[in-house]
Backbone as a chain_set.jsonl record, in Angstrom:
{"seq": "MFGMVPFEYRDRNLFDVFDNFERSLFHNSNVDLPAFRTDIRDAGDKYILEAELPGFDKEDVSLDLKDGILTITAEHTENNDQKDDNGSYIRRERRYGSFRRSFDVTGIDENAISASYNNGILELSLPKAQQTLPEARRIPIA", "coords": {"N": [[0.82, -1.184, 0.0], [2.032, 1.239, 0.665], [3.643, 1.665, -1.52], [2.022, 2.582, -3.473], [1.932, 5.34, -4.709], [0.902, 8.272, -6.249], [2.252, 9.374, -9.433], [2.872, 12.149, -9.604], [3.535, 12.833, -7.02], [5.966, 11.721, -6.319], [8.132, 13.38, -6.642], [8.423, 14.876, -4.399], [10.232, 14.272, -2.458], [12.597, 15.402, -0.266], [15.338, 14.898, -0.44], [15.767, 14.34, -3.119], [15.491, 16.622, -4.609], [17.462, 18.173, -5.971], [18.419, 16.311, -7.836], [16.127, 15.859, -9.383], [15.708, 18.418, -10.359], [17.942, 18.722, -12.011], [17.444, 16.692, -13.892], [15.12, 17.743, -15.062], [16.129, 19.983, -16.325], [17.963, 18.996, -18.228], [16.73, 17.06, -19.791], [16.101, 17.14, -22.494], [18.526, 17.253, -23.767], [21.38, 16.686, -25.968], [22.93, 14.577, -25.099], [22.971, 11.796, -25.423], [23.463, 11.454, -28.093], [25.584, 10.511, -30.857], [29.026, 11.6, -31.457], [29.274, 12.766, -34.021], [27.144, 12.614, -36.855], [26.773, 9.75, -38.917], [26.376, 8.059, -42.019], [26.134, 4.896, -43.434], [26.319, 3.039, -46.302], [25.664, 0.228, -48.406], [27.244, -0.335, -51.374], [27.423, -2.393, -53.169], [30.196, -3.534, -54.276], [31.601, -2.13, -52.429], [31.552, -0.171, -49.389], [30.03, 2.908, -48.559], [30.801, 5.532, -46.536], [29.474, 8.286, -45.0], [30.155, 11.146, -43.251], [28.951, 13.724, -41.233], [30.365, 16.791, -40.763], [30.01, 19.645, -40.073], [31.266, 23.001, -40.219], [33.917, 22.396, -39.894], [37.18, 22.541, -41.307], [38.968, 20.994, -44.03], [41.571, 20.539, -43.167], [41.243, 20.229, -40.472], [40.401, 17.69, -40.006], [41.224, 14.309, -39.409], [42.221, 11.02, -40.377], [42.769, 7.855, -39.11], [44.171, 4.624, -39.216], [44.407, 1.627, -37.626], [45.187, -1.588, -36.608], [42.829, -2.722, -37.725], [40.893, -0.885, -37.05], [39.271, 2.037, -37.864], [39.652, 5.401, -37.272], [38.061, 8.456, -36.994], [38.841, 11.767, -36.556], [38.07, 15.028, -35.58], [39.053, 18.292, -35.033], [38.78, 21.599, -33.87], [39.788, 24.904, -33.412], [39.098, 28.184, -32.416], [39.688, 31.623, -32.163], [38.466, 34.754, -31.307], [39.328, 37.942, -31.098], [38.778, 41.208, -30.037], [40.029, 44.381, -29.795], [40.43, 47.575, -28.218], [41.699, 50.902, -28.991], [43.762, 51.2, -27.162], [44.691, 48.681, -26.757], [43.323, 47.113, -25.013], [41.059, 44.507, -24.2], [37.933, 44.413, -25.752], [36.186, 42.536, -26.457], [36.49, 39.069, -26.168], [36.498, 35.947, -27.386], [36.516, 32.408, -27.29], [36.576, 29.285, -28.86], [36.329, 25.802, -28.917], [36.317, 22.667, -30.389], [36.0, 19.178, -30.488], [35.793, 16.035, -31.934], [35.409, 12.516, -32.087], [35.275, 9.354, -33.581], [35.186, 5.815, -33.887], [35.523, 3.016, -36.084], [34.986, -0.381, -36.902], [36.75, -2.021, -39.344], [36.806, -4.575, -40.378], [36.98, -6.949, -42.928], [37.326, -5.18, -44.95], [39.219, -3.843, -47.654], [41.957, -2.516, -46.652], [44.064, -1.116, -47.834], [42.961, 0.134, -50.009], [41.234, 2.13, -49.272], [39.65, 5.242, -49.696], [39.247, 8.823, -49.421], [37.225, 11.813, -49.353], [36.465, 15.3, -48.942], [33.916, 17.593, -48.722], [32.095, 20.522, -48.456], [31.524, 20.203, -45.662], [30.965, 17.496, -45.478], [32.347, 14.415, -45.007], [33.407, 11.882, -47.034], [33.928, 8.489, -47.302], [35.281, 5.862, -49.154], [34.998, 2.519, -48.885], [36.281, -0.217, -49.934], [35.233, -3.574, -50.309], [36.938, -6.408, -49.065], [38.392, -8.883, -51.093], [37.311, -12.16, -51.002], [39.411, -14.702, -50.226], [39.93, -17.919, -51.269], [41.132, -20.921, -49.843], [43.952, -22.49, -51.308], [43.808, -25.462, -53.143], [45.728, -28.338, -53.132], [47.575, -31.1, -54.39], [49.064, -33.738, -52.678], [51.873, -35.556, -53.138], [52.401, -39.08, -52.862], [54.933, -40.793, -51.335]], "CA": [[0.0, 0.0, 0.0], [2.873, 2.424, 0.684], [4.241, 1.83, -2.837], [1.026, 3.113, -4.404], [1.952, 6.789, -4.622], [0.748, 8.834, -7.592], [3.502, 9.823, -10.035], [3.182, 13.547, -9.339], [3.99, 13.009, -5.654], [7.277, 11.147, -6.054], [9.127, 14.448, -6.69], [8.358, 15.65, -3.164], [11.261, 13.817, -1.539], [13.535, 16.49, -0.055], [16.687, 14.506, -0.841], [15.833, 14.214, -4.574], [15.154, 17.899, -5.232], [18.489, 18.573, -6.924], [18.438, 15.349, -8.943], [14.964, 16.108, -10.231], [15.94, 19.696, -11.031], [18.901, 18.466, -13.084], [16.73, 15.928, -14.928], [14.185, 18.607, -15.771], [16.897, 20.902, -17.174], [18.732, 18.352, -19.281], [16.041, 15.913, -20.376], [16.087, 17.248, -23.949], [19.877, 17.517, -24.264], [21.892, 15.747, -26.959], [23.968, 13.806, -24.448], [22.984, 10.43, -25.916], [23.763, 11.424, -29.512], [27.0, 10.297, -31.147], [29.809, 12.816, -31.653], [28.798, 13.313, -35.276], [26.276, 11.644, -37.525], [27.326, 9.053, -40.068], [25.526, 7.152, -42.791], [26.919, 3.878, -44.12], [25.46, 2.303, -47.232], [26.305, -0.826, -49.176], [27.202, -0.014, -52.802], [27.798, -3.596, -53.912], [31.577, -3.953, -54.062], [32.207, -1.284, -51.408], [30.676, 0.58, -48.5], [30.225, 4.351, -48.586], [30.56, 6.13, -45.225], [29.375, 9.741, -45.048], [30.158, 11.727, -41.906], [28.636, 15.151, -41.234], [31.286, 17.563, -39.935], [29.851, 21.056, -40.447], [32.096, 23.962, -39.505], [35.304, 21.963, -39.882], [37.923, 22.583, -42.549], [39.604, 19.733, -44.387], [42.776, 20.41, -42.36], [40.838, 19.92, -39.097], [39.946, 16.301, -39.964], [42.263, 13.302, -39.636], [41.792, 9.623, -40.442], [43.822, 6.943, -38.676], [43.823, 3.216, -39.353], [45.332, 0.797, -36.858], [44.661, -2.867, -36.118], [41.471, -2.946, -38.197], [39.999, 0.141, -36.522], [39.373, 3.336, -38.52], [39.261, 6.464, -36.344], [37.882, 9.777, -37.583], [38.994, 12.798, -35.538], [37.913, 16.402, -36.07], [39.337, 19.268, -33.981], [38.706, 22.967, -34.368], [40.016, 25.943, -32.416], [38.844, 29.508, -32.978], [39.823, 32.739, -31.227], [38.021, 36.052, -31.814], [39.732, 39.004, -30.187], [38.542, 42.586, -30.464], [40.684, 45.267, -28.845], [40.269, 49.005, -28.482], [42.93, 51.577, -29.416], [44.776, 51.031, -26.12], [45.082, 47.279, -26.684], [42.508, 46.399, -24.027], [40.018, 43.697, -24.815], [36.53, 44.784, -25.726], [35.514, 41.241, -26.497], [37.396, 37.96, -26.439], [35.755, 34.69, -27.375], [37.264, 31.234, -27.697], [35.73, 28.121, -29.1], [37.091, 24.6, -29.207], [35.461, 21.507, -30.595], [36.729, 17.963, -30.82], [34.941, 14.868, -32.08], [36.142, 11.307, -32.471], [34.515, 8.106, -33.674], [35.959, 4.696, -34.42], [34.734, 2.025, -36.818], [35.636, -1.645, -37.198], [36.793, -2.187, -40.794], [37.04, -5.969, -40.719], [36.369, -7.29, -44.216], [37.566, -4.054, -45.867], [40.565, -3.755, -48.211], [42.478, -1.323, -45.987], [44.977, -0.39, -48.72], [42.212, 0.79, -51.08], [40.31, 3.12, -48.714], [39.88, 6.612, -50.167], [38.409, 9.8, -48.714], [37.091, 13.159, -49.901], [35.765, 16.192, -48.024], [33.295, 18.66, -49.487], [30.974, 21.21, -47.8], [31.222, 19.646, -44.343], [30.659, 16.066, -45.551], [33.474, 13.53, -45.253], [32.945, 10.658, -47.686], [34.937, 7.44, -47.387], [34.981, 4.688, -49.963], [35.568, 1.374, -48.18], [36.115, -1.404, -50.785], [35.173, -4.857, -49.615], [38.074, -7.289, -49.341], [38.055, -10.073, -51.873], [37.424, -13.36, -50.182], [40.366, -15.634, -50.816], [39.686, -19.316, -50.93], [42.395, -21.633, -49.681], [44.334, -23.255, -52.483], [43.815, -26.935, -53.015], [46.904, -28.919, -53.786], [47.703, -32.537, -54.254], [50.296, -34.144, -52.002], [52.301, -36.846, -53.701], [52.695, -40.147, -51.904], [56.28, -41.31, -51.614]], "C": [[0.865, 1.249, 0.0], [3.524, 2.686, -0.671], [3.281, 2.437, -3.834], [0.912, 4.621, -4.227], [1.795, 7.325, -6.031], [2.061, 9.421, -8.104], [3.845, 11.267, -9.68], [3.687, 13.784, -7.926], [5.404, 12.481, -5.412], [8.382, 12.192, -6.112], [9.18, 15.233, -5.389], [9.36, 15.185, -2.111], [12.33, 14.904, -1.456], [14.934, 16.146, -0.56], [16.852, 14.414, -2.361], [15.587, 15.53, -5.3], [16.175, 18.277, -6.295], [18.575, 17.613, -8.105], [17.284, 15.599, -9.903], [15.103, 17.427, -10.99], [16.88, 19.496, -12.215], [18.241, 17.69, -14.226], [15.791, 16.816, -15.726], [14.914, 19.584, -16.689], [17.481, 20.212, -18.395], [18.003, 17.188, -19.954], [15.978, 15.968, -21.892], [17.474, 17.487, -24.535], [20.295, 16.427, -25.241], [22.971, 14.845, -26.384], [24.069, 12.406, -25.036], [23.328, 10.335, -27.397], [25.241, 11.153, -29.742], [27.692, 11.624, -31.433], [29.457, 13.509, -32.96], [28.042, 12.213, -36.007], [26.972, 11.04, -38.733], [26.251, 8.205, -40.716], [26.459, 6.176, -43.487], [25.96, 3.109, -45.02], [26.297, 1.31, -48.025], [26.138, -0.498, -50.651], [27.667, -1.203, -53.636], [29.195, -4.06, -53.567], [32.291, -3.123, -53.0], [31.117, -0.715, -50.506], [31.031, 2.063, -48.661], [29.846, 4.872, -47.197], [30.549, 7.641, -45.418], [29.246, 10.257, -43.62], [29.908, 13.221, -42.019], [29.546, 15.871, -40.241], [31.178, 19.044, -40.283], [30.723, 21.963, -39.587], [33.558, 23.592, -39.436], [35.902, 22.132, -41.269], [38.563, 21.22, -42.791], [40.838, 19.479, -43.513], [42.467, 20.042, -40.905], [40.506, 18.436, -38.907], [41.125, 15.37, -40.213], [41.646, 11.912, -39.58], [42.974, 8.746, -40.061], [43.307, 5.514, -38.752], [44.863, 2.388, -38.624], [44.594, -0.442, -36.354], [43.197, -3.092, -36.504], [40.447, -1.962, -37.659], [40.291, 1.458, -37.236], [38.842, 4.389, -37.552], [39.214, 7.788, -37.091], [37.936, 10.781, -36.437], [38.847, 14.158, -36.201], [38.11, 17.346, -34.896], [39.367, 20.661, -34.587], [38.908, 23.929, -33.203], [39.834, 27.297, -33.084], [38.965, 30.545, -31.876], [39.372, 34.012, -31.92], [38.356, 37.105, -30.773], [39.402, 40.353, -30.817], [39.111, 43.495, -29.381], [40.38, 46.722, -29.221], [41.629, 49.602, -28.861], [44.069, 51.419, -28.415], [45.264, 49.59, -25.998], [44.324, 46.484, -25.642], [41.413, 45.638, -24.757], [38.647, 44.339, -24.666], [35.712, 43.5, -25.677], [36.563, 40.19, -26.832], [36.613, 36.67, -26.297], [36.651, 33.583, -27.892], [36.288, 30.086, -27.864], [36.621, 26.956, -29.477], [36.122, 23.454, -29.357], [36.299, 20.319, -31.022], [35.754, 16.795, -30.849], [35.792, 13.696, -32.53], [35.186, 10.123, -32.498], [35.39, 7.053, -34.305], [35.024, 3.67, -35.034], [35.592, 0.79, -37.065], [35.597, -1.842, -38.71], [37.21, -3.607, -41.182], [36.316, -6.275, -42.025], [36.515, -6.196, -45.26], [39.004, -4.142, -46.373], [41.175, -2.444, -47.726], [43.385, -0.494, -46.893], [44.239, 0.387, -49.807], [41.205, 1.814, -50.562], [40.671, 4.498, -49.266], [38.879, 7.542, -49.486], [38.371, 11.106, -49.484], [36.271, 13.98, -48.905], [35.239, 17.373, -48.811], [32.099, 19.211, -48.72], [30.558, 20.562, -46.482], [30.857, 18.183, -44.336], [31.937, 15.309, -45.899], [32.912, 12.254, -45.858], [34.112, 9.692, -47.834], [34.424, 6.317, -48.266], [35.737, 3.524, -49.341], [35.348, 0.11, -49.01], [36.12, -2.689, -49.96], [36.369, -5.701, -50.023], [37.583, -8.491, -50.129], [38.29, -11.296, -51.006], [38.351, -14.332, -50.894], [40.051, -17.035, -50.312], [41.024, -20.022, -50.782], [42.675, -22.471, -50.932], [44.283, -24.74, -52.172], [45.057, -27.434, -53.732], [46.962, -30.396, -53.487], [49.058, -32.839, -53.646], [50.696, -35.511, -52.553], [52.639, -37.846, -52.59], [54.053, -40.737, -52.28], [56.346, -42.787, -51.396]], "O": [[0.479, 2.246, -0.611], [3.92, 3.818, -0.948], [3.688, 2.778, -4.945], [-0.066, 5.122, -3.673], [2.496, 6.871, -6.935], [2.882, 9.905, -7.324], [5.019, 11.576, -9.472], [4.227, 14.856, -7.652], [5.986, 12.78, -4.369], [9.493, 11.911, -5.661], [9.942, 16.195, -5.302], [9.329, 15.669, -0.979], [12.906, 15.283, -2.475], [15.641, 17.023, -1.057], [17.984, 14.411, -2.845], [15.483, 15.53, -6.527], [15.801, 18.661, -7.403], [18.78, 18.04, -9.241], [17.468, 15.551, -11.119], [14.665, 17.535, -12.135], [16.645, 20.036, -13.296], [18.46, 18.003, -15.396], [15.675, 16.659, -16.941], [14.375, 19.975, -17.724], [17.492, 20.785, -19.484], [18.648, 16.394, -20.639], [15.815, 14.926, -22.527], [17.585, 17.888, -25.694], [19.654, 15.38, -25.334], [23.845, 14.391, -27.121], [25.175, 11.873, -25.136], [23.472, 9.227, -27.914], [26.072, 11.525, -28.913], [27.035, 12.646, -31.628], [29.354, 14.735, -32.993], [28.285, 11.026, -35.791], [27.67, 11.731, -39.475], [25.342, 7.702, -40.056], [27.465, 6.583, -44.067], [24.934, 2.598, -44.571], [27.482, 1.531, -48.277], [25.011, -0.393, -51.136], [28.248, -1.019, -54.705], [29.375, -4.884, -52.67], [33.457, -3.377, -52.698], [29.928, -0.772, -50.82], [32.191, 2.416, -48.873], [28.72, 4.679, -46.737], [31.507, 8.21, -45.94], [28.348, 9.858, -42.879], [30.565, 13.91, -42.8], [29.51, 15.604, -39.04], [32.153, 19.641, -40.74], [30.899, 21.729, -38.391], [34.371, 24.388, -38.967], [35.235, 21.904, -42.279], [38.682, 20.402, -41.878], [41.12, 18.335, -43.157], [43.356, 19.586, -40.185], [40.347, 17.977, -37.776], [41.931, 15.605, -41.113], [40.69, 11.66, -38.847], [44.059, 8.88, -40.628], [42.163, 5.229, -38.399], [46.049, 2.432, -38.951], [43.523, -0.348, -35.755], [42.413, -3.595, -35.7], [39.245, -2.188, -37.8], [41.424, 1.94, -37.218], [37.715, 4.281, -37.068], [40.183, 8.193, -37.732], [37.184, 10.672, -35.468], [39.428, 14.409, -37.256], [37.425, 17.228, -33.88], [39.908, 20.873, -35.672], [38.286, 23.791, -32.15], [40.345, 27.535, -34.178], [38.415, 30.375, -30.788], [39.848, 34.321, -33.013], [37.749, 37.156, -29.703], [39.711, 40.601, -31.983], [38.736, 43.404, -28.212], [40.113, 47.044, -30.378], [42.601, 48.866, -29.031], [45.235, 51.499, -28.799], [46.166, 49.312, -25.207], [44.634, 45.317, -25.402], [40.912, 46.074, -25.794], [38.259, 44.756, -23.574], [34.708, 43.391, -24.972], [37.422, 40.41, -27.686], [36.124, 36.342, -25.216], [37.444, 33.785, -28.812], [35.32, 29.941, -27.119], [37.556, 27.105, -30.263], [35.21, 23.288, -28.546], [37.211, 20.457, -31.837], [34.985, 16.59, -29.91], [36.77, 13.862, -33.259], [34.397, 9.915, -31.576], [36.232, 7.351, -35.152], [33.896, 3.475, -34.579], [36.773, 0.897, -37.395], [34.517, -1.831, -39.301], [37.885, -3.81, -42.191], [35.158, -5.894, -42.197], [35.907, -6.264, -46.328], [39.91, -4.477, -45.61], [40.941, -1.389, -48.315], [43.462, 0.724, -46.728], [44.848, 1.227, -50.469], [40.397, 2.32, -51.34], [41.842, 4.877, -49.301], [37.815, 7.116, -49.036], [39.325, 11.473, -50.17], [35.488, 13.434, -48.128], [35.996, 18.073, -49.484], [31.187, 18.461, -48.37], [29.366, 20.393, -46.222], [30.472, 17.657, -43.292], [32.534, 15.532, -46.952], [32.041, 11.614, -45.268], [35.147, 10.027, -48.412], [33.281, 5.879, -48.139], [36.966, 3.536, -49.275], [34.342, -0.575, -48.825], [36.916, -2.851, -49.035], [36.765, -5.709, -51.188], [36.512, -9.039, -49.868], [39.331, -11.439, -50.364], [38.095, -14.732, -52.03], [39.928, -17.287, -49.113], [41.956, -19.737, -51.533], [41.776, -23.069, -51.523], [44.663, -25.194, -51.093], [45.376, -26.976, -54.829], [46.462, -30.87, -52.467], [50.074, -32.271, -54.047], [49.952, -36.486, -52.444], [53.106, -37.468, -51.515], [54.273, -41.131, -53.425], [57.402, -43.392, -51.582]]}, "num_chains": 1, "name": "protein.A"}
């Protein structure tokens, strides 16, 4: 019987006031979203990966491949300083952004991966590795 409390009354616990306040402020935040959005589609003999990186220049993006893991990193630093005639700051703003995602590229021909960047979209061509069948050979009997 004590567990049958209407939903609107469960927020009245004095010890949960701050937790509930935080939940109400951040319930619509993008905390659960990935660092940047990607689309991967199968184009027959290859996969096409498109990553949205708006606001980044080509020089801000790096691709690293190690042990079958492809890592896309994008970092951007911007400083806007406005000074008066005396050299004192009127306004000074700094912005820094860094995103990183990793992808398993098992089954991909790692030596044939190519990339292009245009208007904030990174496009990777990930050719599928050709499946090699083990060679059959005859063993002579001595």
